[in-house]
KEDOVEX-779566 format. One record per atom (N, C-alpha, C): residue number from 0; atom name; x, y, z. Coordinates in steps of 0.001 Angstrom, whole numbers, plus 500000, padded with zeros to 6 digits. Each point is the difference from the previous one (the first is absolute). Last residue first. Layout:
<site><nr>NUM</nr><atom>CA</atom><u>X</u><v>Y</v><w>Z</w></site>
...
END
This chain:
<site><nr>65</nr><atom>N</atom><u>135765</u><v>535561</v><w>481359</w></site>
<site><nr>65</nr><atom>CA</atom><u>501870</u><v>500074</v><w>500273</w></site>
<site><nr>65</nr><atom>C</atom><u>500635</u><v>499160</v><w>499988</w></site>
<site><nr>64</nr><atom>N</atom><u>494213</u><v>500668</v><w>498722</w></site>
<site><nr>64</nr><atom>CA</atom><u>501646</u><v>498797</v><w>500355</w></site>
<site><nr>64</nr><atom>C</atom><u>500804</u><v>500749</v><w>499807</w></site>
<site><nr>63</nr><atom>N</atom><u>494913</u><v>501815</v><w>500972</w></site>
<site><nr>63</nr><atom>CA</atom><u>501014</u><v>499902</v><w>500001</w></site>
<site><nr>63</nr><atom>C</atom><u>501435</u><v>499770</v><w>500451</w></site>
<site><nr>62</nr><atom>N</atom><u>493917</u><v>499669</v><w>498548</w></site>
<site><nr>62</nr><atom>CA</atom><u>501246</u><v>499835</v><w>500465</w></site>
<site><nr>62</nr><atom>C</atom><u>500773</u><v>500244</v><w>499571</w></site>
<site><nr>61</nr><atom>N</atom><u>496166</u><v>501687</v><w>499807</w></site>
<site><nr>61</nr><atom>CA</atom><u>499511</u><v>498710</v><w>500708</w></site>
<site><nr>61</nr><atom>C</atom><u>501172</u><v>499258</v><w>500686</w></site>
<site><nr>60</nr><atom>N</atom><u>497813</u><v>505305</v><w>498251</w></site>
<site><nr>60</nr><atom>CA</atom><u>500952</u><v>499029</v><w>499350</w></site>
<site><nr>60</nr><atom>C</atom><u>500084</u><v>498838</v><w>501348</w></site>
<site><nr>59</nr><atom>N</atom><u>497138</u><v>502762</v><w>496687</w></site>
<site><nr>59</nr><atom>CA</atom><u>499657</u><v>499720</v><w>501859</w></site>
<site><nr>59</nr><atom>C</atom><u>501448</u><v>498711</v><w>499579</w></site>
<site><nr>58</nr><atom>N</atom><u>496748</u><v>504185</v><w>496650</w></site>
<site><nr>58</nr><atom>CA</atom><u>501364</u><v>498646</v><w>500128</w></site>
<site><nr>58</nr><atom>C</atom><u>499909</u><v>499721</v><w>501570</w></site>
<site><nr>57</nr><atom>N</atom><u>497854</u><v>503649</v><w>498064</w></site>
<site><nr>57</nr><atom>CA</atom><u>499714</u><v>499354</v><w>498505</w></site>
<site><nr>57</nr><atom>C</atom><u>500797</u><v>498386</v><w>500519</w></site>
<site><nr>56</nr><atom>N</atom><u>496394</u><v>504227</v><w>502677</w></site>
<site><nr>56</nr><atom>CA</atom><u>501313</u><v>499168</v><w>500372</w></site>
<site><nr>56</nr><atom>C</atom><u>500288</u><v>499385</v><w>498423</w></site>
<site><nr>55</nr><atom>N</atom><u>496471</u><v>503182</v><w>500839</w></site>
<site><nr>55</nr><atom>CA</atom><u>501344</u><v>500605</v><w>499689</w></site>
<site><nr>55</nr><atom>C</atom><u>501452</u><v>499366</v><w>499567</w></site>
<site><nr>54</nr><atom>N</atom><u>495266</u><v>498727</v><w>502005</w></site>
<site><nr>54</nr><atom>CA</atom><u>499663</u><v>500487</v><w>498362</w></site>
<site><nr>54</nr><atom>C</atom><u>501180</u><v>500640</v><w>499710</w></site>
<site><nr>53</nr><atom>N</atom><u>499477</u><v>498726</v><w>504220</w></site>
<site><nr>53</nr><atom>CA</atom><u>499859</u><v>499245</v><w>498992</w></site>
<site><nr>53</nr><atom>C</atom><u>500482</u><v>500295</v><w>499090</w></site>
<site><nr>52</nr><atom>N</atom><u>501230</u><v>504217</v><w>503079</w></site>
<site><nr>52</nr><atom>CA</atom><u>499141</u><v>499119</v><w>499659</w></site>
<site><nr>52</nr><atom>C</atom><u>499849</u><v>498462</v><w>499345</w></site>
<site><nr>51</nr><atom>N</atom><u>503157</u><v>503435</v><w>502616</w></site>
<site><nr>51</nr><atom>CA</atom><u>500317</u><v>499841</v><w>499235</w></site>
<site><nr>51</nr><atom>C</atom><u>499052</u><v>498918</v><w>499765</w></site>
<site><nr>50</nr><atom>N</atom><u>500432</u><v>505052</v><w>502186</w></site>
<site><nr>50</nr><atom>CA</atom><u>500530</u><v>499053</v><w>500557</w></site>
<site><nr>50</nr><atom>C</atom><u>500041</u><v>498370</v><w>498191</w></site>
<site><nr>49</nr><atom>N</atom><u>502559</u><v>504991</v><w>501819</w></site>
<site><nr>49</nr><atom>CA</atom><u>498230</u><v>499478</v><w>499144</w></site>
<site><nr>49</nr><atom>C</atom><u>500628</u><v>498944</v><w>500738</w></site>
<site><nr>48</nr><atom>N</atom><u>505068</u><v>501594</v><w>500183</w></site>
<site><nr>48</nr><atom>CA</atom><u>498678</u><v>500998</v><w>499721</w></site>
<site><nr>48</nr><atom>C</atom><u>498870</u><v>498583</v><w>499340</w></site>
<site><nr>47</nr><atom>N</atom><u>503995</u><v>497587</v><w>502385</w></site>
<site><nr>47</nr><atom>CA</atom><u>499445</u><v>501233</v><w>498758</w></site>
<site><nr>47</nr><atom>C</atom><u>498739</u><v>500507</v><w>500606</w></site>
<site><nr>46</nr><atom>N</atom><u>503500</u><v>498765</v><w>504308</w></site>
<site><nr>46</nr><atom>CA</atom><u>498901</u><v>500067</v><w>498947</w></site>
<site><nr>46</nr><atom>C</atom><u>500015</u><v>499978</v><w>498507</w></site>
<site><nr>45</nr><atom>N</atom><u>504274</u><v>500877</v><w>502469</w></site>
<site><nr>45</nr><atom>CA</atom><u>498662</u><v>500278</v><w>500127</w></site>
<site><nr>45</nr><atom>C</atom><u>499237</u><v>499287</v><w>498998</w></site>
<site><nr>44</nr><atom>N</atom><u>504494</u><v>499719</v><w>500500</w></site>
<site><nr>44</nr><atom>CA</atom><u>500344</u><v>500447</v><w>501188</w></site>
<site><nr>44</nr><atom>C</atom><u>497996</u><v>499985</v><w>500724</w></site>
<site><nr>43</nr><atom>N</atom><u>502347</u><v>497109</v><w>495925</w></site>
<site><nr>43</nr><atom>CA</atom><u>499926</u><v>501013</v><w>500043</w></site>
<site><nr>43</nr><atom>C</atom><u>499699</u><v>500555</v><w>501592</w></site>
<site><nr>42</nr><atom>N</atom><u>502010</u><v>495272</v><w>498032</w></site>
<site><nr>42</nr><atom>CA</atom><u>500318</u><v>501481</v><w>500335</w></site>
<site><nr>42</nr><atom>C</atom><u>499884</u><v>501118</v><w>499765</w></site>
<site><nr>41</nr><atom>N</atom><u>496753</u><v>496329</v><w>499038</w></site>
<site><nr>41</nr><atom>CA</atom><u>500579</u><v>499508</v><w>500395</w></site>
<site><nr>41</nr><atom>C</atom><u>501118</u><v>501228</v><w>501030</w></site>
<site><nr>40</nr><atom>N</atom><u>495770</u><v>501425</v><w>498485</w></site>
<site><nr>40</nr><atom>CA</atom><u>501143</u><v>499241</v><w>499008</w></site>
<site><nr>40</nr><atom>C</atom><u>500907</u><v>499200</v><w>500698</w></site>
<site><nr>39</nr><atom>N</atom><u>494595</u><v>500927</v><w>500305</w></site>
<site><nr>39</nr><atom>CA</atom><u>501071</u><v>500727</v><w>500333</w></site>
<site><nr>39</nr><atom>C</atom><u>501673</u><v>498937</v><w>499546</w></site>
<site><nr>38</nr><atom>N</atom><u>493308</u><v>501237</v><w>500848</w></site>
<site><nr>38</nr><atom>CA</atom><u>501719</u><v>499054</v><w>499117</w></site>
<site><nr>38</nr><atom>C</atom><u>501241</u><v>500660</v><w>500589</w></site>
<site><nr>37</nr><atom>N</atom><u>494106</u><v>498820</v><w>501479</w></site>
<site><nr>37</nr><atom>CA</atom><u>501365</u><v>501422</v><w>499510</w></site>
<site><nr>37</nr><atom>C</atom><u>501081</u><v>498971</v><w>499507</w></site>
<site><nr>36</nr><atom>N</atom><u>495300</u><v>499012</v><w>499254</w></site>
<site><nr>36</nr><atom>CA</atom><u>500495</u><v>499231</v><w>500470</w></site>
<site><nr>36</nr><atom>C</atom><u>500963</u><v>501684</v><w>500322</w></site>
<site><nr>35</nr><atom>N</atom><u>494634</u><v>498046</v><w>499210</w></site>
<site><nr>35</nr><atom>CA</atom><u>500766</u><v>500923</v><w>499802</w></site>
<site><nr>35</nr><atom>C</atom><u>501007</u><v>499347</v><w>500306</w></site>
<site><nr>34</nr><atom>N</atom><u>494049</u><v>499527</v><w>499037</w></site>
<site><nr>34</nr><atom>CA</atom><u>501805</u><v>499124</v><w>501160</w></site>
<site><nr>34</nr><atom>C</atom><u>500933</u><v>501073</v><w>499105</w></site>
<site><nr>33</nr><atom>N</atom><u>495490</u><v>502773</v><w>500386</w></site>
<site><nr>33</nr><atom>CA</atom><u>500536</u><v>498197</v><w>499446</w></site>
<site><nr>33</nr><atom>C</atom><u>500579</u><v>499425</v><w>500529</w></site>
<site><nr>32</nr><atom>N</atom><u>498092</u><v>504624</v><w>499698</w></site>
<site><nr>32</nr><atom>CA</atom><u>500457</u><v>499648</v><w>499002</w></site>
<site><nr>32</nr><atom>C</atom><u>499858</u><v>498430</v><w>499766</w></site>
<site><nr>31</nr><atom>N</atom><u>499510</u><v>501682</v><w>503932</w></site>
<site><nr>31</nr><atom>CA</atom><u>499160</u><v>500627</v><w>499707</w></site>
<site><nr>31</nr><atom>C</atom><u>499146</u><v>499685</v><w>498301</w></site>
<site><nr>30</nr><atom>N</atom><u>504099</u><v>497105</v><w>502568</w></site>
<site><nr>30</nr><atom>CA</atom><u>499303</u><v>501897</v><w>500927</w></site>
<site><nr>30</nr><atom>C</atom><u>499148</u><v>499992</v><w>498642</w></site>
<site><nr>29</nr><atom>N</atom><u>503961</u><v>495984</v><w>502352</w></site>
<site><nr>29</nr><atom>CA</atom><u>498677</u><v>500528</v><w>499353</w></site>
<site><nr>29</nr><atom>C</atom><u>499798</u><v>501620</v><w>500057</w></site>
<site><nr>28</nr><atom>N</atom><u>504594</u><v>497381</v><w>500236</w></site>
<site><nr>28</nr><atom>CA</atom><u>498800</u><v>499855</v><w>500770</w></site>
<site><nr>28</nr><atom>C</atom><u>499172</u><v>500404</v><w>499014</w></site>
<site><nr>27</nr><atom>N</atom><u>505607</u><v>498776</v><w>500569</w></site>
<site><nr>27</nr><atom>CA</atom><u>499240</u><v>499785</v><w>499391</w></site>
<site><nr>27</nr><atom>C</atom><u>498246</u><v>501601</v><w>500876</w></site>
<site><nr>26</nr><atom>N</atom><u>505860</u><v>500015</v><w>500248</w></site>
<site><nr>26</nr><atom>CA</atom><u>498851</u><v>499533</v><w>500184</w></site>
<site><nr>26</nr><atom>C</atom><u>499142</u><v>499881</v><w>498754</w></site>
<site><nr>25</nr><atom>N</atom><u>504301</u><v>499681</v><w>498860</w></site>
<site><nr>25</nr><atom>CA</atom><u>500284</u><v>500521</v><w>501818</w></site>
<site><nr>25</nr><atom>C</atom><u>498929</u><v>499646</v><w>499943</w></site>
<site><nr>24</nr><atom>N</atom><u>502058</u><v>498403</v><w>496056</w></site>
<site><nr>24</nr><atom>CA</atom><u>498421</u><v>500521</v><w>500483</w></site>
<site><nr>24</nr><atom>C</atom><u>500249</u><v>499950</v><w>501016</w></site>
<site><nr>23</nr><atom>N</atom><u>503638</u><v>500331</v><w>495771</w></site>
<site><nr>23</nr><atom>CA</atom><u>499944</u><v>498875</v><w>501272</w></site>
<site><nr>23</nr><atom>C</atom><u>499094</u><v>500721</v><w>500536</w></site>
<site><nr>22</nr><atom>N</atom><u>501198</u><v>500899</v><w>494653</w></site>
<site><nr>22</nr><atom>CA</atom><u>500546</u><v>500321</v><w>501451</w></site>
<site><nr>22</nr><atom>C</atom><u>498876</u><v>499008</v><w>501384</w></site>
<site><nr>21</nr><atom>N</atom><u>500945</u><v>502440</v><w>494403</w></site>
<site><nr>21</nr><atom>CA</atom><u>500034</u><v>497853</v><w>500939</w></site>
<site><nr>21</nr><atom>C</atom><u>500534</u><v>500514</v><w>501105</w></site>
<site><nr>20</nr><atom>N</atom><u>498005</u><v>502755</v><w>495438</w></site>
<site><nr>20</nr><atom>CA</atom><u>500620</u><v>499742</v><w>501504</w></site>
<site><nr>20</nr><atom>C</atom><u>500220</u><v>499204</v><w>500121</w></site>
<site><nr>19</nr><atom>N</atom><u>499154</u><v>502174</v><w>495759</w></site>
<site><nr>19</nr><atom>CA</atom><u>498956</u><v>499137</v><w>500538</w></site>
<site><nr>19</nr><atom>C</atom><u>501480</u><v>499877</v><w>501033</w></site>
<site><nr>18</nr><atom>N</atom><u>497526</u><v>504412</v><w>496335</w></site>
<site><nr>18</nr><atom>CA</atom><u>501663</u><v>499415</v><w>501255</w></site>
<site><nr>18</nr><atom>C</atom><u>499560</u><v>498573</v><w>500249</w></site>
<site><nr>17</nr><atom>N</atom><u>497150</u><v>503191</v><w>497719</w></site>
<site><nr>17</nr><atom>CA</atom><u>500145</u><v>499092</v><w>498771</w></site>
<site><nr>17</nr><atom>C</atom><u>501740</u><v>499295</v><w>500693</w></site>
<site><nr>16</nr><atom>N</atom><u>496352</u><v>501595</v><w>503619</w></site>
<site><nr>16</nr><atom>CA</atom><u>500118</u><v>500338</v><w>498842</w></site>
<site><nr>16</nr><atom>C</atom><u>500781</u><v>499485</v><w>498316</w></site>
<site><nr>15</nr><atom>N</atom><u>500098</u><v>497260</v><w>504201</w></site>
<site><nr>15</nr><atom>CA</atom><u>499369</u><v>501238</v><w>500151</w></site>
<site><nr>15</nr><atom>C</atom><u>500791</u><v>501607</v><w>498878</w></site>
<site><nr>14</nr><atom>N</atom><u>499039</u><v>493691</v><w>502327</w></site>
<site><nr>14</nr><atom>CA</atom><u>499791</u><v>501550</v><w>497973</w></site>
<site><nr>14</nr><atom>C</atom><u>499971</u><v>501249</v><w>501096</w></site>
<site><nr>13</nr><atom>N</atom><u>502097</u><v>494892</v><w>502031</w></site>
<site><nr>13</nr><atom>CA</atom><u>498768</u><v>500832</v><w>500498</w></site>
<site><nr>13</nr><atom>C</atom><u>500440</u><v>501767</v><w>498555</w></site>
<site><nr>12</nr><atom>N</atom><u>502102</u><v>494575</v><w>502722</w></site>
<site><nr>12</nr><atom>CA</atom><u>499863</u><v>501444</v><w>498280</w></site>
<site><nr>12</nr><atom>C</atom><u>498729</u><v>500107</v><w>500054</w></site>
<site><nr>11</nr><atom>N</atom><u>502200</u><v>498049</v><w>504642</w></site>
<site><nr>11</nr><atom>CA</atom><u>498653</u><v>499791</v><w>498968</w></site>
<site><nr>11</nr><atom>C</atom><u>500949</u><v>501049</v><w>498493</w></site>
<site><nr>10</nr><atom>N</atom><u>500632</u><v>496414</v><w>505467</w></site>
<site><nr>10</nr><atom>CA</atom><u>501536</u><v>501144</v><w>498538</w></site>
<site><nr>10</nr><atom>C</atom><u>498976</u><v>500305</v><w>499130</w></site>
<site><nr>9</nr><atom>N</atom><u>499050</u><v>498345</v><w>505588</w></site>
<site><nr>9</nr><atom>CA</atom><u>500009</u><v>499697</v><w>498519</w></site>
<site><nr>9</nr><atom>C</atom><u>500390</u><v>500737</v><w>499268</w></site>
<site><nr>8</nr><atom>N</atom><u>499523</u><v>501063</v><w>504206</w></site>
<site><nr>8</nr><atom>CA</atom><u>500917</u><v>499254</v><w>499963</w></site>
<site><nr>8</nr><atom>C</atom><u>500498</u><v>499636</v><w>499025</w></site>
<site><nr>7</nr><atom>N</atom><u>495130</u><v>500492</v><w>502010</w></site>
<site><nr>7</nr><atom>CA</atom><u>501143</u><v>501044</v><w>500318</w></site>
<site><nr>7</nr><atom>C</atom><u>501256</u><v>499133</v><w>499475</w></site>
<site><nr>6</nr><atom>N</atom><u>496271</u><v>497569</v><w>497148</w></site>
<site><nr>6</nr><atom>CA</atom><u>500600</u><v>500121</v><w>501815</w></site>
<site><nr>6</nr><atom>C</atom><u>501031</u><v>501327</v><w>499933</w></site>
<site><nr>5</nr><atom>N</atom><u>495865</u><v>497630</v><w>496709</w></site>
<site><nr>5</nr><atom>CA</atom><u>500934</u><v>500299</v><w>500317</w></site>
<site><nr>5</nr><atom>C</atom><u>500180</u><v>500692</v><w>500882</w></site>
<site><nr>4</nr><atom>N</atom><u>496003</u><v>497636</v><w>498593</w></site>
<site><nr>4</nr><atom>CA</atom><u>501517</u><v>498907</v><w>499751</w></site>
<site><nr>4</nr><atom>C</atom><u>501378</u><v>500984</v><w>500816</w></site>
<site><nr>3</nr><atom>N</atom><u>495637</u><v>502219</v><w>498956</w></site>
<site><nr>3</nr><atom>CA</atom><u>499524</u><v>498789</v><w>501542</w></site>
<site><nr>3</nr><atom>C</atom><u>501661</u><v>499527</v><w>500232</w></site>
<site><nr>2</nr><atom>N</atom><u>499360</u><v>501916</v><w>495467</w></site>
<site><nr>2</nr><atom>CA</atom><u>500601</u><v>501370</v><w>501010</w></site>
<site><nr>2</nr><atom>C</atom><u>500035</u><v>498748</v><w>501108</w></site>
<site><nr>1</nr><atom>N</atom><u>500624</u><v>497024</v><w>495477</w></site>
<site><nr>1</nr><atom>CA</atom><u>498589</u><v>500317</v><w>500868</w></site>
<site><nr>1</nr><atom>C</atom><u>500628</u><v>501232</v><w>501479</w></site>
<site><nr>0</nr><atom>N</atom><u>501344</u><v>497489</v><w>495264</w></site>
<site><nr>0</nr><atom>CA</atom><u>500695</u><v>500520</v><w>500551</w></site>
<site><nr>0</nr><atom>C</atom><u>498030</u><v>500900</v><w>500816</w></site>
END
């Protein structure tokens, strides 16, 4: 995957220490450290703390089958 292809609404899996988190992207931007995403769980009221960087991402959901 290329981070340039990710969009708000996409679901990504990323590492936070020993944890693997699967959440939806709610914001994408660039700062002095480069590309970042802000994520949030679908049932959470508030976005996750901290920015997700390209190196944190382990997987990108490409399809959900119902």
